[in-house]
C-alpha positions as CSV (number, residue, x, y, z in Angstrom):
1,X,-15.0,61.6,50.6
2,X,-11.3,61.0,48.8
3,X,-11.1,58.0,51.4
4,X,-14.2,56.3,49.8
5,X,-13.2,57.5,46.0
6,X,-9.7,55.2,47.3
7,X,-11.5,52.2,48.3
8,X,-14.0,52.3,45.6
9,X,-11.0,52.8,42.8
10,X,-9.1,49.8,45.0
11,X,-12.5,47.6,44.8
12,X,-13.0,48.2,41.2
13,X,-9.1,47.3,40.6
14,X,-9.1,44.0,42.4
15,X,-12.3,43.2,40.1
16,X,-10.8,44.1,37.1
17,X,-7.8,42.2,38.0
18,X,-9.8,38.9,39.3
19,X,-11.6,39.4,35.4
20,X,-8.2,39.4,33.7
21,X,-6.9,36.2,35.4
22,X,-10.3,34.4,34.8
23,X,-9.9,35.2,31.1
24,X,-6.1,34.9,31.2
25,X,-7.0,30.9,32.7
26,X,-9.4,30.4,29.8
27,X,-7.1,31.9,27.4
28,X,-4.1,29.5,28.8
29,X,-6.7,26.1,29.0
30,X,-5.2,23.3,27.4
31,X,-7.9,21.2,26.0
32,X,-7.4,17.4,25.4
33,X,-9.4,15.8,23.0
34,X,-8.9,12.0,22.1
35,X,-8.8,10.3,18.7
36,X,-9.8,6.4,18.0
37,X,-10.2,5.1,14.5
38,X,-10.8,0.9,14.5
39,X,-8.1,1.1,11.6
40,X,-4.9,2.3,11.2
41,X,-3.7,4.7,9.5
42,X,-6.5,6.7,9.4
43,X,-5.8,9.1,6.7
44,X,-9.0,11.2,7.8
45,X,-6.9,12.7,11.1
46,X,-5.2,14.9,8.8
47,X,-9.0,16.8,7.8
48,X,-9.6,16.7,11.6
49,X,-6.4,18.0,12.5
50,X,-7.1,21.2,9.5
51,X,-10.9,21.8,11.2
52,X,-9.1,21.9,14.3
53,X,-6.9,24.5,13.6
54,X,-9.2,26.8,11.5
55,X,-11.3,26.7,14.8
56,X,-8.2,27.9,16.4
57,X,-6.9,24.8,18.0
58,X,-3.2,24.3,18.1
59,X,-1.2,20.9,19.2
60,X,1.6,22.3,21.3
61,X,-0.8,25.9,23.0
62,X,-4.0,25.0,23.5
63,X,-4.6,21.4,22.1
64,X,-3.5,18.0,23.1
65,X,-4.6,15.4,20.5
66,X,-4.8,12.0,22.1
67,X,-4.5,9.2,19.4
68,X,-5.1,5.3,19.3
69,X,-5.5,2.7,16.6
70,X,-7.4,-0.7,17.2
71,X,-5.7,-1.8,13.9
72,X,-8.3,-3.4,12.3
73,X,-9.4,-5.3,15.7
74,X,-13.0,-3.8,16.7
75,X,-12.4,-5.8,20.3
76,X,-9.5,-3.4,21.0
77,X,-12.0,-0.3,21.1
78,X,-13.3,-0.6,24.6
79,X,-9.4,-0.8,26.1
80,X,-8.2,2.2,24.2
81,X,-11.5,4.2,25.3
82,X,-10.3,3.3,28.8
83,X,-6.9,4.1,28.3
84,X,-7.6,7.6,26.9
85,X,-10.5,7.9,29.5
86,X,-7.7,7.1,32.2
87,X,-6.2,10.5,30.5
88,X,-9.3,13.0,31.5
89,X,-10.2,13.7,28.1
90,X,-12.7,16.7,27.3
91,X,-14.1,15.1,24.6
92,X,-13.8,11.5,22.7
93,X,-13.8,11.7,18.7
94,X,-14.3,8.3,16.8
95,X,-13.9,7.8,13.4
96,X,-16.4,5.0,11.4
97,X,-19.6,3.4,12.3
98,X,-18.2,0.3,14.1
99,X,-16.2,3.0,16.3
100,X,-19.5,5.3,17.2
101,X,-21.3,1.9,18.1
102,X,-18.7,0.9,20.7
103,X,-17.8,4.5,22.1
104,X,-21.8,4.7,22.7
105,X,-21.5,1.8,24.5
106,X,-18.9,2.2,26.3
107,X,-18.3,5.9,26.8
108,X,-20.8,7.4,29.1
109,X,-19.0,10.1,31.0
110,X,-17.8,12.5,28.6
111,X,-19.3,13.9,25.5
112,X,-17.9,12.0,22.3
113,X,-18.2,13.4,18.7
114,X,-18.2,10.6,15.6
115,X,-17.0,11.3,11.8
116,X,-17.4,9.0,8.6
117,X,-20.5,7.2,10.0
118,X,-23.1,6.2,7.5
119,X,-26.2,5.6,9.1
120,X,-26.2,6.8,12.5
121,X,-29.8,6.8,13.1
122,X,-30.2,3.1,11.7
123,X,-27.8,2.0,13.3
124,X,-28.7,2.7,16.9
125,X,-26.0,5.4,17.8
126,X,-28.3,8.4,18.0
127,X,-32.2,8.6,18.6
128,X,-32.4,11.3,15.5
129,X,-30.8,13.2,13.4
130,X,-32.0,16.9,15.2
131,X,-31.9,15.4,18.6
132,X,-29.3,12.4,19.1
133,X,-29.8,12.2,22.8
134,X,-27.5,11.0,25.5
135,X,-23.8,12.2,24.9
136,X,-22.9,11.3,21.5
137,X,-23.3,13.5,17.8
138,X,-21.3,13.9,14.9
139,X,-21.2,14.2,11.1
140,X,-23.0,11.5,9.3
141,X,-21.7,10.3,5.6
142,X,-25.7,9.4,5.4
143,X,-26.0,8.6,1.5
144,X,-28.1,5.9,1.4
145,X,-31.6,5.3,-0.4
146,X,-32.7,4.2,-3.6
147,X,-31.8,7.5,-5.0
148,X,-28.1,7.4,-4.7
149,X,-27.7,4.0,-4.8
150,X,-29.7,4.5,-8.4
151,X,-27.3,6.9,-9.4
152,X,-24.3,5.4,-8.5
153,X,-25.5,2.4,-10.5
154,X,-26.0,4.9,-13.2
155,X,-22.4,5.5,-13.3
156,X,-21.5,2.4,-13.3
157,X,-23.6,1.7,-16.7
158,X,-22.4,4.8,-18.2
159,X,-18.6,3.7,-18.2
160,X,-20.0,0.0,-19.5
161,X,-22.9,-0.2,-21.2
162,X,-22.7,-4.2,-21.5
163,X,-23.3,-4.3,-17.7
164,X,-25.7,-6.7,-16.6
165,X,-24.4,-8.3,-13.3
166,X,-23.1,-6.4,-10.7
167,X,-21.2,-7.9,-8.2
168,X,-22.0,-6.0,-5.0
169,X,-19.0,-6.4,-2.1
170,X,-20.3,-5.8,1.0
171,X,-18.0,-5.8,4.3
172,X,-18.9,-6.0,8.1
173,X,-21.0,-2.5,8.4
174,X,-24.5,-3.4,10.2
175,X,-26.5,-1.7,7.6
176,X,-24.7,-4.2,5.0
177,X,-28.2,-6.3,4.3
178,X,-30.1,-3.2,3.6
179,X,-27.3,-2.0,1.4
180,X,-27.9,-5.3,-0.7
181,X,-31.3,-4.7,-0.5
182,X,-31.3,-0.9,-1.8
183,X,-29.0,-2.4,-4.5
184,X,-31.5,-5.1,-5.6
185,X,-34.6,-2.5,-6.0
186,X,-32.0,0.0,-7.8
187,X,-30.8,-2.2,-10.1
188,X,-34.1,-3.3,-11.6
189,X,-35.5,-0.5,-13.5
190,X,-31.4,-0.4,-15.2
191,X,-32.4,-4.2,-15.9
192,X,-29.3,-5.2,-14.0
193,X,-28.7,-8.3,-11.8
194,X,-26.8,-8.2,-8.3
195,X,-25.4,-10.8,-6.8
196,X,-23.4,-10.4,-3.2
197,X,-20.2,-11.5,-2.2
198,X,-18.8,-10.6,2.3
199,X,-15.8,-9.7,3.0
200,X,-15.3,-8.9,6.7
201,X,-11.6,-10.0,7.0
202,X,-8.5,-10.2,4.7
203,X,-8.8,-14.0,3.8
204,X,-12.7,-13.3,3.5
205,X,-11.9,-10.5,0.9
206,X,-9.3,-12.3,-0.8
207,X,-12.0,-15.4,-0.9
208,X,-14.8,-12.8,-1.8
209,X,-12.8,-11.9,-5.1
210,X,-11.9,-15.1,-6.4
211,X,-15.6,-15.5,-6.3
212,X,-16.4,-12.5,-8.0
213,X,-14.0,-13.3,-10.7
214,X,-15.4,-16.5,-11.3
215,X,-19.2,-15.2,-11.2
216,X,-19.1,-14.0,-14.4
217,X,-19.9,-10.2,-13.0
218,X,-19.2,-7.6,-15.2
219,X,-18.6,-4.8,-12.6
220,X,-18.4,-4.6,-8.6
221,X,-20.4,-2.1,-6.4
222,X,-18.5,-1.4,-3.1
223,X,-20.2,-0.8,-0.2
224,X,-19.8,2.1,2.1
225,X,-17.7,0.0,4.9
226,X,-14.4,0.9,7.0
227,X,-12.6,-2.6,5.9
228,X,-13.5,-1.8,2.6
229,X,-12.1,1.4,2.4
230,X,-8.8,0.7,4.4
231,X,-8.8,-2.8,1.3
232,X,-8.9,0.1,-1.3
233,X,-5.5,-0.5,-2.6
234,X,-6.3,-5.0,-3.1
235,X,-9.8,-4.2,-4.6
236,X,-8.2,-1.9,-6.8
237,X,-5.5,-4.2,-8.1
238,X,-8.1,-6.9,-8.6
239,X,-10.6,-5.1,-10.6
240,X,-7.7,-3.4,-12.8
241,X,-6.2,-7.1,-13.2
242,X,-9.7,-8.3,-14.2
243,X,-10.4,-5.3,-16.1
244,X,-14.2,-5.1,-13.9
245,X,-14.9,-1.8,-13.8
246,X,-15.4,-0.9,-10.1
247,X,-17.5,2.1,-7.8
248,X,-16.5,2.9,-4.4
249,X,-18.2,5.8,-2.0
250,X,-15.0,6.3,-0.9
251,X,-12.0,8.4,-3.1
252,X,-9.3,6.6,-1.5
253,X,-10.3,4.3,-3.8
254,X,-10.0,6.1,-6.9
255,X,-6.3,7.2,-5.3
256,X,-5.1,3.8,-4.8
257,X,-6.2,3.3,-8.6
258,X,-9.7,2.2,-8.6
259,X,-11.9,3.4,-11.7
260,X,-13.8,5.8,-10.1
261,X,-15.9,6.9,-6.5
262,X,-18.7,8.8,-6.1
263,X,-19.9,9.6,-2.3
264,X,-19.9,12.2,0.5
265,X,-16.6,13.5,1.3
266,X,-14.9,11.6,4.2
267,X,-12.6,14.6,5.1
268,X,-15.2,16.8,4.8
269,X,-17.2,14.9,7.2
270,X,-14.1,14.8,9.7
271,X,-13.7,18.5,9.4
272,X,-17.4,18.9,10.1
273,X,-16.9,16.7,13.3
274,X,-14.1,19.3,14.5
275,X,-16.7,22.1,14.3
276,X,-19.0,20.0,16.6
277,X,-16.3,19.4,19.5
278,X,-15.7,23.1,19.2
279,X,-18.9,23.5,20.1
280,X,-19.0,21.4,22.7
281,X,-16.7,22.7,24.3
282,X,-17.5,25.9,24.3
283,X,-20.8,24.5,26.3
284,X,-23.0,22.9,23.7
285,X,-25.0,20.0,24.7
286,X,-24.1,16.9,22.7
287,X,-27.9,15.4,23.3
288,X,-29.2,18.5,21.4
289,X,-26.0,18.9,19.2
290,X,-28.2,17.7,15.4
291,X,-26.2,15.4,13.2
292,X,-24.1,17.2,10.7
293,X,-25.2,15.9,6.9
294,X,-22.9,15.5,4.2
295,X,-23.1,18.9,1.8
296,X,-20.0,17.6,-0.7
297,X,-20.2,14.9,-2.8
298,X,-17.6,14.3,-5.0
299,X,-17.2,12.1,-8.2
300,X,-13.3,11.3,-9.1
301,X,-12.5,9.2,-12.2
302,X,-9.2,7.2,-12.4
303,X,-8.5,8.0,-16.3
304,X,-5.3,6.0,-15.9
305,X,-7.1,3.0,-15.2
306,X,-9.7,3.5,-17.6
307,X,-7.4,3.2,-20.4
308,X,-5.8,0.4,-18.7
309,X,-9.0,-1.4,-18.7
310,X,-9.7,-0.8,-22.2
311,X,-12.6,1.7,-21.6
312,X,-13.5,5.1,-22.6
313,X,-14.7,7.6,-20.3
314,X,-17.4,9.6,-21.8
315,X,-16.8,13.1,-22.2
316,X,-19.9,13.9,-20.4
317,X,-19.2,12.2,-17.2
318,X,-15.6,13.9,-17.3
319,X,-16.8,17.0,-17.5
320,X,-19.2,16.1,-14.2
321,X,-16.2,14.7,-12.4
322,X,-14.9,16.8,-9.9
323,X,-11.4,15.5,-10.0
324,X,-10.0,13.3,-13.1
325,X,-6.6,11.3,-12.2
326,X,-4.4,11.4,-15.1
């Protein structure tokens, strides 16, 4: 009996040792995540990192974050993806609509998570928000629709009551034409006319801004577009020099000296994307992981720029603002 008990104890101890070793190996696992942005620098990488830290991922301990930037050259994305795949990354995190479209086409062997995408269904990135299908899912900044577009135009009219013609600045976003149509429809009840200007490059932006200056427009509505977001400084300088009230979806525009911004928080989108990465690393199937929708919207007003333009921001709007830049 003693021999049997001893043998049982040895077997139990061996099993416990195997389990302990398995847990230790799991704890010691270092995950490798690739991060690609079509533009550089990518400020939202900070929010993505923060989201990962809150979930227990620490760079240099259990996480390696490989970053690559296309610096505005979309044609470089396939090469950057291939470079990261050779590093055996576990998940690819990609920013913006152009980045997600390229990743869907080029990366099929590992899970892909996106952040900051305006309309992933309309852009053909996922089959549906509830069941994305394939190997890609993420966090959307979907704020389209007449209701939201109309709200933005109302904000412009609130700070510029005399507004009658608004310039709509479009970039290279695949859904730019849809956005322009939404603005046109939303403008009618407000007795506004809209005129569209396209900018898909630095030279194109310079020409578009010059055309806006000569158009007689009384304000600018900047479309949600990665290139235009990256060009916030130039757009803000132009609007300020011409005293044209302008509204952008990204708070980076207001931070760059633009009058105001209203839209889903881009940083919040990247923090939510980090949660998707965590779920996938823990075994979730991206095909069945619903696309996360925006829950945080921000109205940011640059009061300093308003004064420089000779505009008086209504007190009621200042009270509604999430952030006022003095």
